[in-house]
C-alpha positions as CSV (number, residue, x, y, z in Angstrom):
1,M,28.8,-22.7,7.3
2,P,31.7,-19.9,7.9
3,T,32.1,-18.7,11.5
4,F,30.9,-14.4,12.2
5,R,34.7,-12.8,12.8
6,L,34.5,-8.7,13.4
7,N,37.9,-8.5,11.4
8,D,35.8,-10.0,8.3
9,P,35.9,-7.7,5.4
10,L,32.4,-8.2,4.5
11,V,31.5,-7.2,8.5
12,Q,33.3,-4.4,8.7
13,N,31.6,-2.8,5.8
14,V,28.1,-3.4,7.3
15,L,30.0,-2.1,10.6
16,A,31.0,1.4,8.7
17,G,27.7,1.7,6.9
18,I,25.9,1.8,10.2
19,I,28.5,4.4,11.2
20,I,27.6,5.9,8.0
21,G,24.1,6.2,8.7
22,L,24.7,7.3,12.6
23,G,26.9,10.0,11.7
24,P,26.3,12.2,8.4
25,G,29.8,13.6,8.6
26,I,31.3,10.6,8.5
27,Y,29.6,9.9,4.7
28,L,31.3,12.5,3.1
29,A,34.9,11.3,4.0
30,I,34.3,7.1,3.5
31,T,31.7,6.1,1.3
32,A,33.5,6.0,-2.1
33,L,36.6,3.6,-0.2
34,G,36.6,0.1,-0.9
35,A,38.3,-3.4,-0.4
36,G,36.7,-6.6,-1.2
37,G,34.6,-8.2,1.0
38,G,33.1,-11.8,-0.5
39,P,34.1,-14.8,0.0
40,A,38.0,-15.2,-1.5
41,N,37.5,-18.9,-3.0
42,A,34.4,-16.9,-5.2
43,T,35.3,-17.4,-9.0
44,Q,33.9,-14.2,-10.0
45,I,35.1,-12.0,-7.2
46,V,37.5,-9.9,-9.3
47,N,34.5,-9.2,-11.7
48,L,32.2,-7.7,-9.0
49,A,33.9,-5.2,-8.0
50,N,32.4,-2.9,-5.2
51,S,29.0,-2.4,-6.1
52,V,27.9,-4.8,-3.1
53,L,29.4,-2.8,-0.9
54,Y,28.2,0.1,-2.2
55,A,24.8,-0.6,-1.9
56,V,25.8,-2.3,1.6
57,W,26.5,1.2,2.7
58,F,23.8,2.8,1.2
59,V,20.4,0.5,2.6
60,V,22.0,0.5,6.1
61,G,22.5,4.6,6.0
62,W,19.6,5.6,4.7
63,F,18.3,3.3,7.2
64,S,18.9,5.5,9.7
65,A,18.3,8.7,7.6
66,S,15.2,6.8,6.8
67,L,13.8,6.4,10.7
68,G,14.4,9.6,11.1
69,S,12.1,10.6,8.6
70,I,9.8,8.1,10.3
71,V,10.0,10.2,13.4
72,A,9.5,13.5,11.9
73,F,6.6,12.3,9.7
74,G,4.8,10.5,13.3
75,L,5.3,13.7,15.2
76,N,4.3,15.8,12.4
77,F,1.2,14.0,10.9
78,N,-1.3,16.6,12.5
79,A,0.8,19.5,13.1
80,S,-0.6,22.7,11.4
81,I,3.0,24.9,12.4
82,L,5.4,25.4,9.9
83,R,8.2,24.1,12.3
84,V,10.2,21.1,13.3
85,P,9.9,20.0,16.9
86,T,12.7,20.1,19.2
87,A,12.2,16.5,19.8
88,V,13.4,15.6,16.2
89,Y,16.6,17.7,16.2
90,I,17.0,15.8,19.8
91,V,16.7,12.4,18.4
92,F,19.0,13.4,15.5
93,I,21.6,14.4,18.0
94,L,21.2,11.4,19.7
95,V,21.1,8.8,16.8
96,M,24.5,10.7,15.6
97,V,26.3,10.3,19.1
98,S,26.3,6.9,18.8
99,A,28.1,6.6,15.7
100,L,31.5,7.2,18.0
101,F,30.5,3.9,20.4
102,V,30.1,2.1,17.5
103,A,33.1,3.1,16.0
104,L,35.0,3.2,18.7
105,F,34.2,-0.7,19.9
106,F,33.9,-2.5,16.5
107,I,35.7,-1.0,13.9
108,V,39.3,-2.7,13.6
109,E,42.4,-1.4,12.1
110,P,42.9,-2.1,8.1
111,S,45.8,-3.9,8.2
112,K,43.9,-6.3,10.4
113,V,41.4,-7.3,8.3
114,R,41.6,-10.7,6.4
115,R,39.8,-12.0,4.2
116,Q,38.1,-16.0,4.6
117,D,41.5,-17.4,3.2
118,G,43.6,-15.6,6.1
119,T,45.0,-13.6,3.4
120,P,45.2,-9.3,4.3
121,L,43.8,-7.1,1.7
122,A,46.8,-4.7,0.9
123,H,49.9,-3.5,2.4
124,Y,50.1,-0.4,4.0
125,P,53.2,1.6,3.4
126,Y,53.8,4.7,5.1
127,H,53.8,7.9,3.2
128,G,55.1,11.2,4.2
129,I,53.3,14.1,3.8
130,W,55.0,15.1,0.9
131,Q,54.3,11.9,-0.8
132,E,51.0,12.0,-0.1
133,L,50.6,15.6,-1.9
134,K,52.4,14.1,-4.7
135,N,50.2,11.1,-5.2
136,Q,46.8,13.6,-4.9
137,R,48.5,15.4,-7.6
138,R,48.9,12.5,-9.8
139,L,45.2,11.9,-9.7
140,L,44.4,15.3,-11.7
141,Q,46.4,14.3,-14.3
142,D,44.7,10.8,-14.7
143,S,42.6,11.2,-18.2
144,R,40.0,9.2,-16.5
145,L,39.1,11.3,-13.3
146,L,39.0,14.4,-15.4
147,V,36.3,12.6,-17.7
148,M,34.7,11.8,-14.6
149,F,34.4,15.3,-12.7
150,I,30.8,16.5,-14.5
151,P,29.3,12.7,-13.0
152,M,30.4,13.6,-10.0
153,I,29.5,17.2,-9.9
154,A,26.4,16.0,-10.4
155,S,25.8,12.8,-8.6
156,E,23.7,14.6,-6.0
157,V,22.0,17.6,-7.2
158,A,18.3,16.1,-7.4
159,V,18.3,16.4,-3.5
160,I,19.0,19.7,-3.8
161,V,16.0,20.4,-6.4
162,L,13.6,18.1,-4.5
163,S,14.0,19.6,-1.3
164,S,13.1,23.3,-2.3
165,L,10.5,21.8,-4.2
166,N,8.9,19.8,-1.2
167,S,9.5,23.6,1.1
168,L,7.8,25.5,-1.3
169,Y,4.8,23.7,-2.3
170,F,3.6,21.2,0.6
171,N,2.5,21.6,4.1
172,I,4.6,20.3,6.9
173,R,3.4,17.3,7.4
174,T,2.9,16.8,3.6
175,R,6.8,17.6,3.6
176,S,7.4,15.2,6.2
177,L,5.8,12.3,4.0
178,N,7.5,13.2,0.7
179,S,10.7,12.8,3.2
180,L,10.0,9.7,4.5
181,M,9.6,7.9,0.8
182,F,12.6,9.8,-0.5
183,N,14.4,8.0,2.1
184,I,12.8,4.6,1.8
185,F,13.3,4.8,-2.4
186,Q,17.1,5.3,-1.7
187,V,17.2,2.1,0.0
188,I,15.5,0.4,-2.8
189,G,17.2,2.0,-5.3
190,A,20.7,0.8,-3.5
191,V,19.4,-2.5,-3.4
192,F,18.3,-2.8,-7.3
193,I,21.6,-0.9,-8.8
194,G,23.6,-3.9,-6.6
195,F,21.6,-6.1,-8.3
196,M,22.4,-4.6,-12.2
197,L,26.1,-3.9,-11.2
198,D,26.5,-7.5,-10.3
199,N,23.7,-9.2,-12.1
200,R,26.1,-12.5,-12.6
201,R,23.7,-13.3,-16.0
202,I,26.4,-10.7,-18.1
203,S,29.3,-12.0,-17.6
204,S,31.6,-9.1,-18.6
205,R,32.1,-6.4,-15.5
206,R,32.3,-4.0,-18.2
207,A,28.9,-4.9,-20.0
208,R,27.2,-4.9,-16.6
209,G,28.3,-1.3,-16.0
210,F,27.1,-0.1,-19.4
211,V,23.9,-1.6,-19.3
212,S,23.7,-0.1,-15.3
213,V,24.6,3.5,-16.7
214,A,21.6,2.7,-19.5
215,V,19.4,1.6,-16.6
216,V,20.2,4.8,-14.7
217,A,20.3,7.3,-17.6
218,T,16.3,6.3,-18.8
219,I,15.2,6.3,-15.4
220,S,16.7,10.0,-14.6
221,I,15.7,11.0,-17.7
222,A,12.2,10.2,-17.7
223,G,12.4,12.1,-13.9
224,W,13.8,15.2,-15.3
225,I,10.8,15.5,-18.0
226,G,8.5,14.8,-15.3
227,L,9.3,17.1,-12.9
228,T,9.4,20.0,-16.1
229,V,5.8,18.9,-17.2
230,W,4.7,19.0,-13.3
231,L,6.3,22.1,-12.8
232,Y,4.5,24.0,-16.4
233,H,1.2,22.6,-14.9
234,N,1.9,24.2,-11.1
235,P,3.6,27.2,-11.6
236,M,3.9,29.1,-8.0
237,D,4.7,32.4,-6.5
238,L,7.2,32.8,-4.2
239,L,5.9,35.3,-1.7
240,D,2.9,33.0,-1.9
241,P,3.5,29.5,-1.7
242,P,0.4,27.3,-2.6
243,L,1.7,24.7,0.8
244,F,-0.5,21.7,-0.7
245,D,-1.6,18.8,1.2
246,W,-1.4,15.3,0.2
247,T,-5.3,15.4,-0.2
248,D,-5.1,18.2,-3.3
249,S,-4.5,17.2,-6.5
250,P,-1.2,18.6,-7.5
251,F,0.7,15.8,-4.9
252,G,0.1,12.4,-6.4
253,G,2.2,13.8,-9.5
254,F,4.9,14.9,-7.3
255,F,4.7,12.0,-5.1
256,V,5.7,9.7,-8.4
257,L,8.5,12.0,-9.2
258,N,9.6,11.8,-5.2
259,L,10.2,8.2,-5.7
260,I,11.9,8.6,-8.8
261,F,14.3,11.3,-7.6
262,G,14.8,9.1,-4.2
263,M,16.2,6.4,-6.9
264,N,18.0,9.0,-9.2
265,M,19.9,10.6,-5.6
266,V,21.6,6.7,-4.7
267,I,21.7,4.8,-8.3
268,Y,23.7,7.8,-9.8
269,Q,26.3,8.1,-7.6
270,I,26.7,4.3,-6.5
271,T,27.3,3.9,-10.4
272,V,29.5,6.4,-10.2
273,Q,31.6,5.4,-7.5
274,W,31.3,2.0,-9.1
275,I,33.2,3.1,-12.4
276,I,35.7,5.1,-10.6
277,S,36.1,2.1,-8.2
278,S,37.4,0.0,-10.6
279,F,40.1,2.0,-11.7
280,T,42.0,0.4,-8.8
281,N,42.4,-2.0,-6.0
282,D,45.1,-0.3,-4.1
283,P,43.2,1.1,-0.6
284,D,45.9,4.2,-0.5
285,T,44.2,5.2,-4.3
286,L,41.1,4.7,-3.0
287,A,41.3,6.6,0.2
288,R,42.4,9.4,-2.2
289,L,39.6,8.9,-4.5
290,A,37.1,9.1,-1.9
291,G,37.7,12.5,-0.4
292,L,37.8,13.8,-4.2
293,V,34.6,11.9,-5.5
294,K,33.1,13.5,-2.3
295,G,34.7,16.7,-2.4
296,V,33.7,17.0,-6.4
297,L,30.6,16.4,-5.6
298,A,30.4,18.7,-2.0
299,G,31.3,21.2,-5.2
300,G,28.0,20.0,-7.2
301,V,26.3,20.8,-4.2
302,A,27.1,24.1,-3.3
303,A,26.7,24.9,-6.6
304,A,23.1,23.1,-7.4
305,F,22.0,25.7,-3.4
306,G,23.6,28.5,-5.4
307,T,21.2,28.0,-8.0
308,E,18.5,28.3,-5.7
309,A,20.5,31.1,-3.6
310,A,20.2,33.3,-6.6
311,G,16.7,32.9,-6.6
312,L,16.6,31.3,-10.0
313,P,13.0,30.3,-11.1
314,Q,12.6,26.4,-10.4
315,K,12.6,25.8,-14.1
316,H,15.9,27.5,-14.8
317,V,17.3,25.1,-11.7
318,V,15.4,22.3,-13.2
319,A,17.3,23.0,-16.7
320,Y,20.8,23.5,-15.2
321,T,20.5,20.3,-12.7
322,F,18.4,18.1,-16.0
323,T,21.5,19.2,-17.9
324,V,24.3,18.2,-15.8
325,Q,22.7,15.2,-15.0
326,A,22.7,14.2,-18.6
327,V,25.8,15.3,-19.9
328,G,27.7,13.2,-16.7
329,L,25.3,10.3,-18.0
330,V,27.0,10.5,-21.3
331,L,30.4,10.8,-19.8
332,M,29.8,7.8,-17.6
333,A,29.1,5.6,-20.5
334,A,32.0,6.7,-22.7
335,V,34.4,6.0,-19.4
336,T,32.6,2.3,-19.2
337,W,33.1,1.4,-22.0
338,K,36.6,2.7,-22.9
339,C,38.0,2.2,-19.1
340,V,36.3,-0.4,-17.1
341,T,38.6,-3.5,-17.4
342,P,38.0,-7.6,-15.9
343,T,39.9,-7.2,-13.0
344,N,43.0,-4.8,-11.5
345,Y,44.6,-8.0,-9.2
346,L,47.7,-9.3,-10.0
347,K,48.3,-5.3,-11.5
348,E,48.9,-3.5,-8.3
349,E,52.1,-3.8,-6.0
350,N,50.6,-3.1,-3.0
351,V,47.4,-5.0,-3.2
352,I,47.5,-8.9,-2.2
353,P,45.2,-10.7,-4.4
354,P,43.0,-13.9,-2.7
355,K,44.6,-17.4,-2.9
356,G,43.9,-19.1,-6.6
357,M,43.7,-15.6,-8.3
358,Q,45.8,-16.2,-11.2
359,N,42.9,-18.9,-11.9
360,V,40.3,-16.8,-11.5
361,E,41.9,-14.0,-13.9
362,K,41.8,-16.4,-16.5
363,Q,38.2,-16.9,-16.2
364,V,37.3,-13.6,-16.1
365,E,38.8,-12.2,-18.5
366,G,37.9,-15.3,-20.7
367,A,34.3,-14.0,-20.0
368,E,35.6,-10.7,-21.0
369,R,36.4,-11.9,-24.4
370,D,33.2,-14.5,-25.0
371,S,31.5,-11.0,-24.8
372,G,32.0,-9.9,-28.0
373,L,33.3,-6.6,-26.5
374,P,36.1,-4.9,-27.9
375,T,39.3,-4.3,-25.6
376,T,39.6,-1.6,-23.9
377,N,41.8,1.7,-25.3
378,C,41.4,4.2,-21.9
379,P,44.1,7.0,-22.8
């Protein structure tokens, strides 16, 4: 039975997930980092990529968000005044501050993280500021990333639409219930998409990615069509919002859609990050990709906020977000099909492969050939 080690990659990723959940600001900077955390002697480690780690981060991170929603729901269960109690803000602030102590005492330096076979993850050479700026520029010259810009933009637009509709259509206790269930289904979605992306019944990493994109597309498109129909049957005057309760008939349909988009929020984003992280195992490059992904994602959220701030009808806002996610899904499928390779180990100078990787690479490439998929031909 393996012993517990603080510098184990998986342990560090779980701790990072706790910090992400406790401190939302940190989440924006590090959720797209990945560095392999499975047992080093597992023959499929290179074929599993980072989806388990992403799922761990989302499950642990949104678990704390769910706790916050539970607090708000409990305080607002019988509330009649449309306000958030001060106690909710106090609880949230205390939870966020606690993240500092977890990071201070339990996160170790990346160079000290070791796999179970004792090997480090990578070399960490120093880069001066000018070299780093050049490396950042190279990201924008990568055709794969340029194609992935729209999927990055589309990753979190659903939360803006659902949050707005929740606040416009429902009273305070119903909003709290919807928020709680939205967060719970993000956790469920993280576990689900992690299983899809790492399903060993599909030996080819590229095939798993393509199947996962298809599943994300099915869930997402069903949700957007359903939301469009719901809005058609429940028009609203912004000057006189209905403020439905969960006892009112329009709540049932929106409740189901809220669960679907709770999953959409996480499965879309994890799949985008999984595709991008499949391009490299180099921690330096992954760190740059983390900033790029979250920066572009934030731009997409800002654009979605802009449609709301402009006072567009909700049907038009939904039309925009539906379109950007649909186009993003097409591009995700294309990049997965053309650019996702069986493994990146033994191809990057700074990355230290686990022991016995030569044999694993042959097995993985053999599984890719046996899958019948055409050879990758990424520009």
